[in-house]
C-alpha positions as CSV (number, residue, x, y, z in Angstrom):
1,X,71.6,101.3,132.2
2,X,75.2,99.9,132.4
3,X,76.6,99.0,129.0
4,X,79.8,97.1,128.5
5,X,81.8,96.4,125.3
6,X,84.1,93.5,125.6
7,X,87.8,93.2,124.8
8,X,87.8,91.1,121.6
9,X,88.2,93.7,118.8
10,X,90.2,96.2,121.0
11,X,92.8,93.6,121.9
12,X,93.3,92.6,118.3
13,X,92.7,95.5,115.9
14,X,94.8,98.7,116.1
15,X,92.9,100.3,113.2
16,X,90.0,99.0,111.2
17,X,86.3,99.2,110.4
18,X,85.0,97.0,113.2
19,X,86.9,98.6,116.0
20,X,86.0,102.0,114.6
21,X,82.3,101.0,114.7
22,X,82.4,99.9,118.3
23,X,84.5,102.9,119.5
24,X,82.1,105.3,117.8
25,X,79.1,103.5,119.1
26,X,80.4,103.4,122.7
27,X,81.6,107.0,122.6
28,X,78.4,108.4,121.1
29,X,76.1,106.6,123.6
30,X,78.3,107.8,126.4
31,X,78.1,111.4,125.2
32,X,74.4,111.4,124.3
33,X,72.9,109.6,127.2
34,X,73.2,109.4,131.0
35,X,73.9,105.7,130.8
36,X,77.2,104.3,132.2
37,X,79.3,103.0,129.3
38,X,82.5,101.1,129.5
39,X,85.0,99.4,127.2
40,X,86.4,96.5,129.2
41,X,89.6,95.4,127.6
42,X,92.4,94.6,130.1
43,X,95.0,94.6,127.3
44,X,94.2,96.7,124.3
45,X,96.1,97.7,121.1
46,X,93.4,99.9,119.6
47,X,94.3,103.5,118.6
48,X,90.8,104.9,118.5
49,X,90.1,104.6,122.2
50,X,92.8,107.1,123.0
51,X,90.4,109.8,121.7
52,X,87.5,108.7,123.9
53,X,85.4,111.4,125.6
54,X,85.5,111.8,129.3
55,X,82.1,110.1,129.6
56,X,83.4,106.8,128.1
57,X,85.2,104.6,130.6
58,X,88.0,102.6,129.1
59,X,89.1,99.9,131.6
60,X,92.5,98.4,130.8
61,X,95.9,99.4,129.5
62,X,97.5,99.9,126.1
63,X,100.1,97.3,125.1
64,X,102.3,97.2,122.0
65,X,101.0,95.3,119.0
66,X,103.9,92.9,118.1
67,X,104.1,89.8,116.0
68,X,102.5,86.8,117.5
69,X,101.2,88.6,120.5
70,X,97.5,88.3,119.4
71,X,96.9,84.9,120.9
72,X,98.8,85.8,124.1
73,X,96.7,89.0,124.6
74,X,93.5,87.0,123.8
75,X,94.2,84.4,126.4
76,X,95.2,87.0,129.0
77,X,92.1,89.1,128.3
78,X,89.8,86.1,128.6
79,X,91.2,85.5,132.1
80,X,91.5,89.1,133.2
81,X,88.2,90.5,131.8
82,X,85.8,88.2,133.8
83,X,86.4,89.8,137.2
84,X,86.4,93.3,135.6
85,X,83.0,92.6,134.0
86,X,81.7,91.2,137.2
87,X,82.7,94.3,139.2
88,X,81.1,96.6,136.5
89,X,77.9,94.5,136.7
90,X,76.6,95.4,133.3
91,X,72.9,95.2,132.2
92,X,74.1,94.8,128.5
93,X,77.3,93.3,127.2
94,X,77.8,94.0,123.5
95,X,80.3,91.5,122.2
96,X,82.7,93.0,119.8
97,X,83.4,90.0,117.7
98,X,82.4,86.3,117.3
99,X,83.2,84.1,120.3
100,X,82.2,80.5,120.7
101,X,81.7,80.8,124.4
102,X,79.9,83.4,126.6
103,X,82.0,86.1,128.3
104,X,79.2,88.1,130.0
105,X,78.1,87.8,133.6
106,X,75.0,85.6,134.0
107,X,72.6,88.4,134.7
108,X,73.6,90.5,131.7
109,X,71.9,90.5,128.4
110,X,74.1,89.8,125.4
111,X,73.9,91.8,122.1
112,X,75.9,90.8,119.0
113,X,76.6,92.7,115.8
114,X,76.8,90.7,112.6
115,X,78.5,92.7,109.8
116,X,78.1,90.3,106.9
117,X,77.8,86.7,105.8
118,X,80.8,86.7,103.5
119,X,82.4,83.7,105.1
120,X,79.2,81.7,104.4
121,X,78.5,83.1,100.9
122,X,82.2,83.0,99.7
123,X,84.0,80.3,101.7
124,X,86.5,79.9,98.9
125,X,87.9,83.4,99.7
126,X,89.2,82.2,103.1
127,X,91.7,79.7,104.4
128,X,90.4,76.2,105.4
129,X,91.5,76.8,109.0
130,X,89.4,80.0,109.3
131,X,86.9,79.4,112.1
132,X,85.0,82.6,111.8
133,X,81.8,81.0,110.4
134,X,81.5,78.4,113.2
135,X,82.3,81.0,115.9
136,X,79.8,83.4,114.4
137,X,77.1,80.7,114.4
138,X,77.8,79.9,118.1
139,X,77.8,83.6,119.0
140,X,74.5,84.2,117.2
141,X,72.8,81.2,118.8
142,X,73.6,82.4,122.4
143,X,73.0,86.1,121.9
144,X,69.8,87.6,123.3
145,X,69.6,89.9,120.2
146,X,71.5,90.4,117.0
147,X,72.1,93.7,115.2
148,X,72.8,93.6,111.5
149,X,74.3,96.6,109.7
150,X,72.0,96.3,106.6
151,X,68.7,94.7,105.7
152,X,70.6,92.5,103.2
153,X,72.8,91.2,106.0
154,X,69.8,90.6,108.2
155,X,68.1,88.5,105.4
156,X,71.2,86.5,104.8
157,X,71.6,85.8,108.5
158,X,68.0,84.6,108.8
159,X,68.3,82.5,105.7
160,X,71.7,80.9,106.4
161,X,71.6,80.4,110.1
162,X,67.8,80.0,110.5
163,X,67.6,82.8,113.0
164,X,64.2,84.0,114.4
165,X,63.6,87.3,112.7
166,X,62.2,88.7,116.0
167,X,65.7,88.3,117.4
168,X,67.2,90.6,114.8
169,X,67.3,94.4,114.1
170,X,69.1,96.7,111.6
171,X,71.2,99.6,112.6
172,X,73.0,101.3,109.8
173,X,76.6,102.4,110.2
174,X,78.0,105.9,110.1
175,X,81.3,106.7,108.4
176,X,84.3,108.4,109.8
177,X,86.5,109.7,107.0
178,X,86.3,113.4,108.2
179,X,90.0,114.3,107.7
180,X,90.6,117.3,105.6
181,X,92.1,116.7,102.2
182,X,95.7,117.6,101.7
183,X,95.7,121.1,100.3
184,X,98.5,120.6,97.7
185,X,97.7,118.3,94.7
186,X,98.8,114.7,95.4
187,X,98.2,113.5,91.8
188,X,99.7,115.6,89.0
189,X,98.8,115.3,85.4
190,X,96.3,112.7,84.1
191,X,92.8,112.2,85.5
192,X,92.1,108.9,87.2
193,X,89.5,106.3,88.1
194,X,89.8,105.4,91.8
195,X,89.5,102.0,93.5
196,X,89.9,101.6,97.3
197,X,90.6,98.6,99.4
198,X,91.6,94.9,99.0
199,X,91.2,93.4,95.6
200,X,90.8,89.7,96.0
201,X,87.9,87.3,95.7
202,X,84.5,88.7,96.2
203,X,85.9,92.2,95.8
204,X,85.7,91.5,92.1
205,X,88.5,93.7,91.1
206,X,89.2,91.6,88.0
207,X,85.9,92.9,86.5
208,X,87.2,96.4,86.7
209,X,90.5,95.3,85.0
210,X,88.4,93.7,82.2
211,X,86.2,96.7,81.8
212,X,89.2,99.1,81.7
213,X,90.9,96.9,79.1
214,X,87.9,97.0,76.8
215,X,88.5,100.6,75.6
216,X,91.9,101.9,74.7
217,X,90.6,105.4,74.6
218,X,89.5,105.0,78.3
219,X,93.1,104.0,79.1
220,X,94.5,106.9,77.1
221,X,92.3,109.4,79.0
222,X,92.3,108.0,82.5
223,X,94.8,106.1,84.8
224,X,93.5,103.4,87.1
225,X,94.6,104.2,90.6
226,X,94.2,101.8,93.5
227,X,94.5,102.9,97.2
228,X,95.2,100.5,100.1
229,X,95.1,96.7,99.9
230,X,98.8,96.4,99.4
231,X,100.9,97.0,96.3
232,X,100.0,95.4,93.0
233,X,100.8,91.7,93.0
234,X,102.9,90.2,90.2
235,X,99.8,88.0,89.3
236,X,97.7,91.2,89.0
237,X,100.2,92.9,86.8
238,X,100.5,89.8,84.7
239,X,96.7,89.7,84.4
240,X,96.6,93.3,83.3
241,X,99.3,92.7,80.6
242,X,97.3,89.7,79.4
243,X,94.3,91.9,79.0
244,X,96.3,94.4,77.0
245,X,96.5,97.2,79.6
246,X,99.5,99.5,79.5
247,X,101.2,99.2,82.9
248,X,102.0,102.9,82.8
249,X,98.3,103.5,83.3
250,X,98.2,101.5,86.6
251,X,99.0,103.3,89.8
252,X,98.9,102.5,93.5
253,X,99.0,104.6,96.6
254,X,99.0,103.8,100.3
255,X,98.6,106.3,103.1
256,X,96.5,107.9,105.8
257,X,93.0,109.3,105.8
258,X,94.1,112.8,104.6
259,X,95.6,111.2,101.5
260,X,92.6,109.1,100.9
261,X,90.3,112.2,101.2
262,X,92.5,114.0,98.6
263,X,92.2,111.1,96.2
264,X,88.4,110.9,96.5
265,X,88.3,114.7,95.9
266,X,90.5,114.5,92.9
267,X,89.1,111.4,91.2
268,X,87.0,111.6,88.1
269,X,85.1,108.5,89.3
270,X,85.0,106.1,92.2
271,X,84.4,102.4,91.1
272,X,83.1,99.8,93.6
273,X,82.6,96.4,91.8
274,X,82.2,94.2,94.9
275,X,80.0,91.1,94.7
276,X,79.1,91.3,98.4
277,X,79.3,93.8,101.2
278,X,77.7,93.8,104.6
279,X,77.3,97.6,104.2
280,X,79.9,99.3,102.1
281,X,81.4,102.5,103.5
282,X,83.8,103.6,100.7
283,X,81.0,104.7,98.3
284,X,79.7,107.0,101.1
285,X,83.2,108.3,101.7
286,X,83.6,109.1,98.0
287,X,80.2,110.9,97.9
288,X,81.1,113.0,100.9
289,X,84.1,114.4,99.0
290,X,82.1,115.1,95.9
291,X,83.3,112.1,93.8
292,X,80.7,110.5,91.6
293,X,80.2,106.7,92.2
294,X,79.7,103.7,90.1
295,X,78.7,100.7,92.2
296,X,77.7,97.1,91.8
297,X,74.0,96.4,92.4
298,X,74.6,93.3,94.6
299,X,74.0,92.6,98.3
300,X,73.6,95.7,100.5
301,X,75.0,98.2,98.1
302,X,71.8,99.4,96.4
303,X,70.4,99.8,100.0
304,X,73.3,102.0,101.0
305,X,73.8,104.2,97.9
306,X,70.2,104.6,96.8
307,X,69.9,106.7,93.6
308,X,73.2,108.5,94.4
309,X,75.3,106.1,92.3
310,X,75.2,104.6,88.9
311,X,74.5,100.9,89.5
312,X,75.6,97.9,87.3
313,X,75.6,94.2,87.3
314,X,78.9,93.2,88.9
315,X,78.9,89.9,87.1
316,X,79.3,91.7,83.7
317,X,82.5,93.7,82.9
318,X,80.7,95.1,79.9
319,X,77.9,96.5,82.1
320,X,80.6,98.0,84.3
321,X,82.2,99.7,81.3
322,X,78.8,101.0,80.2
323,X,78.3,102.5,83.6
324,X,81.7,104.2,83.6
325,X,81.1,105.6,80.2
326,X,77.7,106.9,81.1
327,X,79.0,108.9,84.1
328,X,82.2,110.1,82.4
329,X,80.4,111.1,79.2
330,X,77.6,113.2,80.7
331,X,78.7,116.2,82.8
332,X,75.1,117.0,83.8
333,X,74.5,113.5,85.1
334,X,77.8,113.5,86.9
335,X,76.9,116.7,88.6
336,X,73.5,115.3,89.6
337,X,75.2,112.2,91.1
338,X,77.5,114.5,93.2
339,X,74.5,116.4,94.5
340,X,72.6,113.3,95.3
341,X,75.7,111.9,97.0
342,X,75.9,114.8,99.4
343,X,72.2,114.3,100.3
344,X,72.7,110.5,100.7
345,X,75.5,110.8,103.2
346,X,73.3,112.8,105.5
347,X,71.3,109.6,106.2
348,X,74.3,107.9,107.8
349,X,76.0,109.1,111.0
350,X,77.4,107.5,114.1
351,X,74.9,109.6,116.1
352,X,72.0,107.9,114.4
353,X,73.7,104.5,114.6
354,X,74.0,105.0,118.4
355,X,70.4,106.0,118.7
356,X,69.2,102.9,116.8
357,X,71.5,100.7,118.8
358,X,70.3,102.2,122.1
359,X,66.8,101.4,121.1
360,X,67.8,97.7,120.7
361,X,69.3,97.7,124.2
362,X,66.1,99.1,125.7
363,X,64.1,96.5,123.8
364,X,66.2,93.7,125.1
365,X,65.9,94.8,128.7
366,X,62.1,95.5,128.5
């Protein structure tokens, strides 16, 4: 079998979850099987592909990621990739994002991965000129098969775009935060609750602020630390002040995977209040570093965390506060969550993701 991954995500994303997924998928299939696997991206900015194994072919060259180069690279890749794909003559082309038109040679079967239906469920979270939803619908319609990263995403895809269930499969993600934690303490003094990622819209960060504000003794005992997603906005700080939160208890850090690993390891609790996730990798990352997890019970999250997290209704800040207090107030339960978390993470690996995806390729070609 000859398997090609197209240029879309590799020409656009230097780091990020989607490009990590496709790199790990391609590299694992290349290493585990005799199939010929190639990433065909004439111009690419992605950092992960520099660590590709010798079995994975990366066709193209690295170019700098500069301001306003995205459209230029996209146009150049569209023109340059066609003859490269034709020469490779793939049996499968796995498109790495949502394109309104076909890029694959005529004889190849096209597989697409849909990560979530957030644009369709929460359109207010995106700019009016965002075309992701329409391009996704077009890509789904022309694909020979669609992989979803959770059963919840698959159900949403079928319901919203009226897709034939027989055209869909589920292949769970792995997770890649395997960097060792920094050996020296990165947070001195007070214990903290940890939140990771962007904080706007469906991420439901305001529910965490409200819950944290409800108990002054919680603020006195624990800081609220956010990682990634940019520094606190003035509007977020103003909201916190309006809720009565002492700003000295709010902290933010930004950094690499080693720092994040250290923060997971040192946190008293990881809180994930999101209203919707296609999969939700951060809770698994937290579990892998022995951090107990409190998670919303919406969308795919119960499917991913199972019984290894304390679940709550993300629409209720008081339910979130109760979940936080239950975990922090019961050391035996906290220890049980940590143990279940370690067991839960064993169910998700890039090796297993590659095996499930390869099964889809074989089914499509049968």
